[in-house]
The first five atom37 places (N, CA, C, CB, O) and aatype in JSON, in Angstrom:
{
  "aatype": [12, 19, 15, 10, 7, 16, 9, 3, 13, 15, 7, 8, 6, 3, 12, 13, 16, 15, 10, 11, 6, 2, 19, 4, 11, 2, 3, 11, 10, 11, 3, 18, 12, 9, 13, 3, 6, 3, 3, 8, 16, 19, 17, 10, 9, 17, 17, 1, 2],
  "atom_mask": [
    [1, 1, 1, 1, 1],
    [1, 1, 1, 1, 1],
    [1, 1, 1, 1, 1],
    [1, 1, 1, 1, 1],
    [1, 1, 1, 0, 1],
    [1, 1, 1, 1, 1],
    [1, 1, 1, 1, 1],
    [1, 1, 1, 1, 1],
    [1, 1, 1, 1, 1],
    [1, 1, 1, 1, 1],
    [1, 1, 1, 0, 1],
    [1, 1, 1, 1, 1],
    [1, 1, 1, 1, 1],
    [1, 1, 1, 1, 1],
    [1, 1, 1, 1, 1],
    [1, 1, 1, 1, 1],
    [1, 1, 1, 1, 1],
    [1, 1, 1, 1, 1],
    [1, 1, 1, 1, 1],
    [1, 1, 1, 1, 1],
    [1, 1, 1, 1, 1],
    [1, 1, 1, 1, 1],
    [1, 1, 1, 1, 1],
    [1, 1, 1, 1, 1],
    [1, 1, 1, 1, 1],
    [1, 1, 1, 1, 1],
    [1, 1, 1, 1, 1],
    [1, 1, 1, 1, 1],
    [1, 1, 1, 1, 1],
    [1, 1, 1, 1, 1],
    [1, 1, 1, 1, 1],
    [1, 1, 1, 1, 1],
    [1, 1, 1, 1, 1],
    [1, 1, 1, 1, 1],
    [1, 1, 1, 1, 1],
    [1, 1, 1, 1, 1],
    [1, 1, 1, 1, 1],
    [1, 1, 1, 1, 1],
    [1, 1, 1, 1, 1],
    [1, 1, 1, 1, 1],
    [1, 1, 1, 1, 1],
    [1, 1, 1, 1, 1],
    [1, 1, 1, 1, 1],
    [1, 1, 1, 1, 1],
    [1, 1, 1, 1, 1],
    [1, 1, 1, 1, 1],
    [1, 1, 1, 1, 1],
    [1, 1, 1, 1, 1],
    [1, 1, 1, 1, 1]
  ],
  "atom_positions": [
    [[-3.3, 19.61, -2.3], [-2.92, 18.8, -3.42], [-2.75, 17.36, -2.93], [-1.62, 19.33, -4.09], [-2.21, 17.12, -1.85]],
    [[-3.22, 16.42, -3.73], [-3.12, 14.99, -3.42], [-2.53, 14.28, -4.61], [-4.52, 14.39, -3.04], [-2.88, 14.57, -5.76]],
    [[-1.63, 13.35, -4.34], [-1.07, 12.5, -5.4], [-1.43, 11.06, -5.08], [0.48, 12.67, -5.52], [-1.48, 10.65, -3.91]],
    [[-1.68, 10.3, -6.12], [-2.08, 8.9, -5.97], [-1.22, 8.05, -6.9], [-3.59, 8.71, -6.29], [-1.03, 8.4, -8.06]],
    [[-0.7, 6.95, -6.39], [0.11, 6.04, -7.19], [-0.23, 4.6, -6.84], [0.0, 0.0, 0.0], [-0.87, 4.34, -5.82]],
    [[0.19, 3.68, -7.68], [-0.06, 2.27, -7.41], [1.21, 1.46, -7.64], [-1.2, 1.73, -8.28], [2.09, 1.84, -8.41]],
    [[1.27, 0.33, -6.95], [2.31, -0.66, -7.18], [1.58, -1.98, -7.4], [3.34, -0.74, -5.98], [0.8, -2.41, -6.55]],
    [[1.83, -2.61, -8.52], [1.2, -3.88, -8.87], [2.12, -5.02, -8.45], [0.88, -3.95, -10.41], [3.22, -5.18, -8.98]],
    [[1.67, -5.81, -7.49], [2.44, -6.94, -6.99], [1.97, -8.26, -7.57], [2.38, -6.98, -5.48], [2.24, -9.31, -6.99]],
    [[1.27, -8.24, -8.7], [0.84, -9.48, -9.34], [2.07, -10.34, -9.63], [0.05, -9.19, -10.65], [3.05, -9.86, -10.21]],
    [[2.02, -11.59, -9.24], [3.15, -12.47, -9.42], [4.18, -12.36, -8.31], [0.0, 0.0, 0.0], [5.16, -13.11, -8.28]],
    [[3.95, -11.43, -7.39], [4.86, -11.23, -6.26], [4.04, -11.11, -4.98], [5.75, -9.96, -6.47], [4.23, -10.2, -4.17]],
    [[3.12, -12.05, -4.81], [2.2, -12.01, -3.69], [2.91, -12.04, -2.34], [1.23, -13.15, -3.78], [2.41, -11.48, -1.36]],
    [[4.07, -12.7, -2.27], [4.83, -12.75, -1.02], [5.31, -11.35, -0.62], [6.03, -13.71, -1.16], [5.29, -11.0, 0.56]],
    [[5.72, -10.56, -1.59], [6.15, -9.19, -1.31], [4.97, -8.32, -0.87], [6.82, -8.57, -2.56], [5.09, -7.5, 0.04]],
    [[3.83, -8.52, -1.52], [2.6, -7.8, -1.18], [2.23, -8.09, 0.28], [1.44, -8.21, -2.13], [1.95, -7.18, 1.05]],
    [[2.23, -9.36, 0.64], [1.86, -9.78, 2.0], [2.84, -9.22, 3.03], [1.81, -11.3, 2.1], [2.42, -8.75, 4.09]],
    [[4.11, -9.28, 2.74], [5.13, -8.78, 3.65], [4.97, -7.27, 3.87], [6.53, -9.09, 3.11], [5.03, -6.79, 5.0]],
    [[4.78, -6.53, 2.78], [4.59, -5.08, 2.89], [3.34, -4.78, 3.71], [4.49, -4.43, 1.49], [3.38, -3.91, 4.59]],
    [[2.25, -5.46, 3.43], [1.0, -5.22, 4.15], [1.16, -5.49, 5.64], [-0.11, -6.09, 3.59], [0.7, -4.7, 6.46]],
    [[1.81, -6.58, 5.99], [2.0, -6.91, 7.4], [2.81, -5.83, 8.11], [2.7, -8.26, 7.54], [2.48, -5.45, 9.23]],
    [[3.86, -5.34, 7.47], [4.71, -4.32, 8.09], [4.04, -2.96, 8.16], [6.01, -4.2, 7.32], [4.16, -2.25, 9.16]],
    [[3.33, -2.58, 7.11], [2.67, -1.28, 7.09], [1.52, -1.24, 8.1], [2.14, -0.97, 5.68], [1.32, -0.22, 8.76]],
    [[0.78, -2.32, 8.21], [-0.37, -2.33, 9.13], [0.05, -2.23, 10.59], [-1.18, -3.59, 8.92], [-0.77, -1.88, 11.44]],
    [[1.29, -2.53, 10.89], [1.82, -2.39, 12.26], [2.24, -0.96, 12.56], [2.99, -3.34, 12.46], [2.45, -0.61, 13.73]],
    [[2.38, -0.13, 11.54], [2.89, 1.23, 11.7], [1.75, 2.23, 11.52], [4.03, 1.5, 10.67], [1.25, 2.42, 10.41]],
    [[1.34, 2.86, 12.61], [0.2, 3.79, 12.56], [0.41, 4.96, 11.61], [-0.08, 4.32, 13.94], [-0.55, 5.46, 11.03]],
    [[1.65, 5.4, 11.45], [1.92, 6.53, 10.55], [1.8, 6.12, 9.08], [3.3, 7.1, 10.82], [1.25, 6.88, 8.28]],
    [[2.31, 4.96, 8.73], [2.3, 4.53, 7.33], [0.95, 4.03, 6.85], [3.32, 3.45, 7.13], [0.6, 4.23, 5.68]],
    [[0.19, 3.39, 7.71], [-1.05, 2.78, 7.24], [-2.09, 3.78, 6.75], [-1.65, 1.95, 8.34], [-3.03, 3.41, 6.05]],
    [[-1.93, 5.05, 7.11], [-2.83, 6.08, 6.61], [-2.54, 6.44, 5.15], [-2.73, 7.34, 7.48], [-3.36, 7.08, 4.5]],
    [[-1.39, 6.03, 4.64], [-0.97, 6.41, 3.29], [-1.06, 5.28, 2.27], [0.43, 6.91, 3.34], [-0.73, 5.48, 1.1]],
    [[-1.52, 4.09, 2.68], [-1.56, 2.95, 1.76], [-2.87, 2.2, 1.89], [-0.38, 2.01, 2.02], [-3.38, 1.99, 2.99]],
    [[-3.39, 1.79, 0.75], [-4.59, 0.95, 0.69], [-4.19, -0.33, -0.04], [-5.79, 1.67, -0.03], [-3.58, -0.27, -1.11]],
    [[-4.53, -1.47, 0.54], [-4.14, -2.76, -0.02], [-5.34, -3.45, -0.65], [-3.53, -3.65, 1.07], [-6.34, -3.73, 0.01]],
    [[-5.23, -3.72, -1.95], [-6.27, -4.42, -2.71], [-5.89, -5.9, -2.78], [-6.43, -3.8, -4.16], [-5.04, -6.3, -3.57]],
    [[-6.55, -6.7, -1.94], [-6.25, -8.13, -1.85], [-6.57, -8.88, -3.15], [-7.03, -8.75, -0.71], [-5.87, -9.84, -3.49]],
    [[-7.59, -8.47, -3.87], [-8.01, -9.18, -5.09], [-6.97, -9.07, -6.2], [-9.34, -8.64, -5.59], [-6.67, -10.06, -6.87]],
    [[-6.43, -7.87, -6.4], [-5.5, -7.64, -7.5], [-4.04, -7.55, -7.06], [-5.87, -6.38, -8.23], [-3.14, -7.37, -7.88]],
    [[-3.8, -7.69, -5.74], [-2.45, -7.56, -5.18], [-1.81, -6.23, -5.6], [-1.57, -8.74, -5.63], [-0.67, -6.19, -6.06]],
    [[-2.57, -5.18, -5.43], [-2.13, -3.83, -5.76], [-2.12, -2.98, -4.5], [-3.04, -3.19, -6.85], [-3.01, -3.1, -3.65]],
    [[-1.13, -2.13, -4.37], [-1.06, -1.19, -3.26], [-1.26, 0.21, -3.82], [0.3, -1.3, -2.48], [-0.59, 0.61, -4.76]],
    [[-2.19, 0.93, -3.24], [-2.46, 2.32, -3.61], [-1.75, 3.2, -2.61], [-3.99, 2.62, -3.65], [-1.95, 3.05, -1.4]],
    [[-0.93, 4.12, -3.1], [-0.18, 5.05, -2.26], [-0.79, 6.43, -2.38], [1.33, 5.07, -2.65], [-1.08, 6.9, -3.48]],
    [[-0.98, 7.08, -1.25], [-1.62, 8.39, -1.23], [-0.68, 9.37, -0.53], [-3.01, 8.34, -0.53], [-0.24, 9.13, 0.59]],
    [[-0.39, 10.48, -1.2], [0.41, 11.54, -0.6], [-0.42, 12.8, -0.56], [1.73, 11.78, -1.39], [-1.14, 13.11, -1.5]],
    [[-0.32, 13.52, 0.54], [-0.95, 14.83, 0.62], [-0.17, 15.7, 1.58], [-2.43, 14.72, 1.06], [0.59, 15.22, 2.42]],
    [[-0.38, 16.95, 1.43], [0.31, 17.9, 2.29], [-0.6, 18.27, 3.45], [0.75, 19.17, 1.5], [-1.74, 18.69, 3.24]],
    [[-0.09, 18.1, 4.65], [-0.88, 18.44, 5.85], [-0.88, 19.92, 6.09], [-0.35, 17.72, 7.09], [-1.49, 20.39, 7.05]]
  ]
}
């Protein structure tokens, strides 16, 4: 089973950038998030291993 969610950071680009910088440094977290630079949206992916 896989779940997919989004967070829209439109108007909060500083928060988007901060989250991206921190997540990209963490090998465990970066597998669960996709960052859309154009729309400032973060896609979150959950699955059971």
